[in-house]
N, C-alpha and C positions, 0 to 999 in steps of 0.2 A: 637655100633653101635649107630646107632640115632635112634631117638621115634619118630614119626610119631604126627602128629599135631591127626589125629583124638587116636592113642594110650595115648597122654597124658593126653584128654581129660576124654578119659576112665577111667586111673588110677588116677587124681584126681575127680569125682567123686565116684568110691569107696571108695579108701578113707576120705571123703565127709561121702559114707553113715553109715561105721564104726564107723569112730570118731562120729558121730551121736548118734547111737546105747548107744555106750561104754558111751560118756560122763554123756545122760540119768541113764544107770545105775548105772553107778561109781562114777558121777558127776564130775566135770569138774576137781577140783583139785586131784581129785583118779585115773587118766591115765597120767601115763607116756609116750613121745613123741613113747620109741621104744611099749609100750603097742599097741598103736596105727597103728603102721606102721608094725607088727603083725598082728593085724584084720584084715588090708587093704592086709594081705600078700606082705608087701613094705620096706623096709631097712628104717632107720628112719631120714637117707643121700633125696633121692627119696619126705618125708616128707616135708624139707627145703624148695627141688628147689622146690614145687612144689607152697609150704605158705608163708614160708618164715623164720617164727616165730609159735610159739601153740597161743600168745595169737588171729591170724590173721587165723589158723587151727578153733581154735573154735571156734570165731564172725560167720565163713561162713560152720561149722558144727554145730553150733545152729541154722542162718537160713537153712540147711537145717533140721533140725526137726524141726522146723515151720512151713516151708513147707510143709511137708511130715503131721502133724499136720491138715493142712487149707486143702488140698487135702480130706483125711478124711472126715469134716467136708463140704464140697464144697457136698460129695459125698452123706451126709447122710440130706444137708439142701436139699437135688435133691428129693428124696425121698418123690413120692408121699403120698396126705390123709390129713385130717389133725397129733395134735397132735407129730405135729416136734420138740416141745422146748422140749413136754416130755421126745422123742424119746431124743435125747440127749442128757438129761442130764440122762434117762436113763443107758444107753451107758458112758458116762463122769467116774462118779459115779460105775461102779461095779465094782465085785470083780474081771472080766479079765485086766482090766484097772491100778486096783490097785497093780495084779501083775505082771504086764511084765512093767515093767521103759524104759525099753529100745526101748521100742514100740510103745509106749503112749508121752501125753501131754509133750512136753518139759517146756513149765509153772512149771509147777507143781517138775515135778521131778530135775530143777535147779534152780529154785523160790529163793531157802534161799542162796545157793550163786552169787545172782547178784550185790549184794552187793558192795562185795570184788572185783567183776572182772575189768581189764579199761575197758575204756570209751570203743572203739569200742563193742563189747562185751554187753555192756551196751544198746548201740546204738541200734544193734541188737533186744532186751530182750523186746525193750521197744515197737520195729516198732511190733514185734509177736504179745504185748499185747495186743497192737492198733488193730489189727490187728483181731485178738480174739474176740475183744469184737467185730467188726462193726460185725463178723460172726452174732455172737449171735443177736446183733440189729437188725440183718434182721428177725430173728428167732419171736423177740416180738410183740404185737399187736404194734400198732401206738395212737402214743399218739405227747405230749407236745415234742416237741426234747432234750431239757436239762436233760429233769424227764427221757425220753427214754433211754438219753444217764450214770447216771446217775444210775440206775433200770440193763440196762448194766453191769453197772461197779462191782455193787454187786451182781448177779448173775454172772460173772467171777472169782472174790475176792470169795465169797463160793464155787461154783464149784472146785477152782485149793483148795485153804485152807483145804479144805475136804477131798479130795486127800490124800495132805500131810498127815494130822493128824491119817488119813486114813493105810496109808504108813510105819510112824512112831513108830507107837505104840506097842510093844512086843503082845497086846491081840487078839485073833484075834476077840473072841465077840465082844470088845469094838473096831474091827477094822470095824465087823460088824455095829455096832449101829450108832458110825459115818457117812457111807454109805448112810445106810438108812436116819436118824434122815436129814443130809439135804438135800437127794432124797426129801423129802416128805415135806420140809420145804421150797422147790424150790416150788412146782409142786404146792402145796395145795395153792387150790385157783386163782390156773389159770385158763382162758378161755377154756374150749375144743378147739378151735379154734387156740390154742399154739403147 
């Protein structure tokens, strides 16, 4: 039986959503094609027919995960009132975000693995990092362009690094302290309009 274009697109989307979640939960090297197929309710042959290789699936799933994060951030930025950056920082450095890597930021979930990935996956990650930094830049006060870009990169690095460390330690108290210290540092001295 032949699959319609609509059904093929639906299958592709289901695979990408499942793969994006699993990769963030278990890591790129921690998920095999069989597990990806099972999570999407498909055979590994279906995955290969859709994507051709695990590398291509990983690159597209990473793009899907980063787009999901972009959608959440766009909604947060659109929230009325001041304190958009402070609110974003508080949500990003929360226990809920720390405890749900499969639903959270792909930069923090996969950043440590990306240097060992093929160029296509690294390129998608780099584009995602630039897009995330760009969204954060829009939340910063106006300033000189270069200083603003540098500040944005520093804020992004601290957010991602704090989340990575908070997830990595086996001491819940230390994990909470990491999140709180980064949150305090990032919001300290920040103008109230941010």
